[in-house]
Structure formats: C-alpha cells, structure tokens
C-alpha positions in Angstrom: 27.2 11.2 -45.7 30.1 8.9 -46.2 32.2 11.8 -47.4 31.4 13.9 -44.3 32.4 10.9 -42.0 35.7 10.5 -43.8 36.3 14.2 -43.5 35.7 14.2 -39.8 37.9 11.2 -39.2 40.8 12.7 -41.2 40.4 16.1 -39.5 41.0 14.6 -36.0 44.7 14.7 -35.3 46.3 11.4 -34.4 48.0 12.2 -31.1 49.2 8.9 -29.8 52.2 10.4 -28.1 50.1 13.2 -26.5 47.5 10.8 -25.1 50.3 8.5 -23.8 52.0 11.5 -22.0 48.7 12.6 -20.4 47.8 9.1 -19.1 51.3 8.4 -17.7 52.1 9.1 -14.0 54.0 12.3 -13.2 57.3 10.5 -12.7 57.0 8.9 -16.2 55.9 12.2 -17.6 58.9 13.9 -16.3 61.1 11.2 -17.8 59.4 11.7 -21.2 59.8 15.5 -20.7 63.5 15.2 -20.7 63.4 13.5 -24.1 60.7 15.8 -25.5 61.0 19.3 -24.0 58.2 20.8 -26.2 55.6 18.3 -24.9 56.4 18.9 -21.2 56.4 22.6 -21.6 52.9 22.5 -23.2 51.3 20.6 -20.3 50.1 22.8 -17.3 51.2 22.0 -13.8 48.5 20.5 -11.5 47.0 22.9 -9.0 47.4 22.4 -5.3 44.3 21.0 -3.5 42.4 23.7 -1.7 40.8 21.3 0.9 42.7 19.1 3.4 41.8 15.5 3.1 41.9 14.8 6.8 39.2 17.1 8.1 37.5 16.7 11.5 33.7 16.4 11.6 31.9 19.6 12.5 30.4 19.6 16.0 26.8 20.8 16.1 26.5 24.4 17.4 24.1 24.7 20.4 20.9 26.4 19.4 21.5 25.8 15.7 18.8 24.3 13.5 19.5 20.6 12.8 18.4 18.8 9.7 15.1 16.8 9.8 15.4 13.2 10.8 13.1 10.4 9.5 10.3 9.9 12.1 7.6 7.4 12.6 4.2 8.5 11.4 2.1 9.9 14.3 -1.1 8.1 13.3 -0.7 4.3 12.8 -3.9 2.5 11.8 -4.6 -0.3 14.2 -4.6 -3.8 12.8 -6.8 -6.8 13.5 -5.6 -9.6 15.7 -5.9 -13.3 14.7 -8.4 -13.7 17.5 -10.5 -10.9 16.2 -10.4 -12.3 12.7 -11.7 -15.7 13.9 -14.5 -14.0 15.8 -15.3 -11.9 12.7 -15.5 -14.9 10.5 -17.7 -16.7 13.0 -20.1 -13.8 13.3 -20.2 -13.5 9.5 -21.1 -17.2 9.2 -23.8 -16.8 11.9 -25.2 -13.6 10.2 -25.4 -15.1 6.7 -26.8 -18.4 8.1 -29.5 -16.5 10.0 -30.3 -14.5 6.9 -30.7 -17.7 4.9 -32.9 -19.2 7.6 -35.0 -16.0 7.6 -35.3 -16.1 3.8 -36.4 -19.8 3.8 -39.0 -19.2 6.5 -40.3 -16.0 4.9 -40.6 -17.7 1.5 -42.4 -20.6 3.0 -44.8 -18.4 4.9 -45.6 -16.1 2.0 -45.9 -19.0 -0.5 -48.2 -20.9 1.9 -50.5 -17.8 2.3 -49.8 -17.5 6.1 -48.7 -13.9 5.9 -46.8 -11.2 4.0 -43.3 -9.7 4.1 -43.2 -6.7 6.5 -40.0 -5.2 5.1 -40.9 -3.0 2.2 -37.4 -3.5 0.6 -37.8 -7.3 0.6 -41.5 -7.4 -0.3 -40.9 -7.6 -4.1 -38.7 -10.7 -3.6 -40.8 -12.4 -0.9 -42.7 -14.6 -3.4 -39.7 -15.8 -5.4 -36.4 -17.5 -4.8 -34.6 -14.1 -5.2 -35.3 -13.5 -1.5 -32.3 -15.8 -0.7 -29.9 -13.4 -2.5 -31.8 -10.2 -1.3 -31.5 -11.2 2.4 -27.7 -11.6 2.1 -27.2 -7.9 1.4 -27.8 -6.8 4.9 -25.3 -9.2 6.5 -22.7 -8.3 3.9 -23.0 -4.6 4.7 -22.8 -5.3 8.4 -19.7 -7.5 7.9 -18.0 -4.6 6.1 -19.1 -2.2 8.8 -17.7 -4.5 11.6 -14.4 -4.9 9.7 -14.0 -1.2 9.4 -14.9 -0.7 13.1 -12.3 -3.3 14.1 -9.5 -1.2 12.7 -10.9 2.2 13.6 -8.7 4.9 15.0 -11.2 5.5 17.8 -10.8 3.2 20.8 -14.5 3.1 21.7 -15.4 2.0 18.2 -12.8 -0.8 18.3 -14.4 -2.1 21.5 -17.8 -2.6 19.9 -16.8 -3.7 16.4 -18.7 -7.0 16.9 -22.0 -5.4 17.7 -23.4 -4.8 14.1 -22.8 -8.4 13.1 -24.2 -9.9 16.3 -27.3 -7.7 16.1 -27.9 -8.6 12.4 -27.5 -12.3 13.1 -29.8 -12.2 16.1 -32.5 -10.2 14.3 -32.4 -12.6 11.3 -32.6 -15.7 13.6 -35.5 -14.2 15.6 -37.4 -13.3 12.3 -36.9 -16.8 11.0 -38.1 -18.3 14.2 -41.2 -16.0 14.2 -42.0 -17.0 10.6 -41.7 -20.7 11.5 -44.1 -20.1 14.4 -46.6 -18.4 12.1 -46.6 -21.4 9.7 -47.1 -24.0 12.4 
C-alpha cells in the first residue's frame, strides 16, 4: 500500500511553472510567453463568448402560456376566535359540572333504593362510584363535537357549534334535578 502511494506521488509531474502560467492573468502570461515560447504555444487561446452580457429581459408574448405562480390555497379552514374559545370553555365546565351533579344524584337515588338508572349504558355503574367517571364520557364527546363544529367549513354548522354542549349540559342538570326530587 505504501509502495503504491509512493509510485503515484512520483508519477505525477511536478509542473510548478505550468500551474503558475495557467493561474496568471493574460497580460502576465504574455510576458512569460516571450521568455518561454514553448509554454505559450502549448496553451490554447480562450474562445470568444457566444452570449452578450447586457441582454434585455424578454417581454411576454400575448397569448403565450405563462409559468405558474404561487397562489393561496382555495380552501382555508376557519379558526376559532378568542370569544368562541371562552364560550366553549364555559360550556365545557357547565356540561361536566352538570354530569357530575347527575352522577351524584343518581348514585344517591340508587343507593337509597328510591329508583334505578334508566340509561342502559350507565346502569352497570349506577350502584358504584364509577358512575362519576362514566357520566363524564358524554360531555367529553360533545365538547369535541362542538370544537369540530366551531371550525367547520360549512357556515351553518359554525353558527350552531354551541348547541351540542348546551344541550348536554341542560339534560344533565335536568336529570340531576329530577333525581334530587325523587329522593326528597
């Protein structure tokens, strides 16, 4: 390996004068050409440029196809406003509070023997404290639905985004009030 490297280094001609003549400007090269006529004769002359450097910009031809320009996307997803965000959080708190009130009153009514849970999905949880977690699923789904409706591409859906949360909160509060009335 070392032998091959030495052989390659020795095989490369040491052309200090040639490299200096190529790197010099044309005026200096012509000076050196008078001293060394063989070196100047071996260098080719530079070709003349084919393109003018001071070209005018091309005017667009009427009716010709123009290149595509960057455009704004046609469909822009609407965003929620700070006012809508505050209302959404308020409705979320109301819905989850109503669900907790409904869970408390249902657990109290079922544990006291005053009635039974009418919702078949919540019936297995009615006698235990798991009803508190189970009743929070519905408001969470309605919160997500309301958030998606708030930024919908359809205008009529954006106008009623608050409806699922408000309906869920009112149903939970009415159910809790009914359960309290059954116990008393």
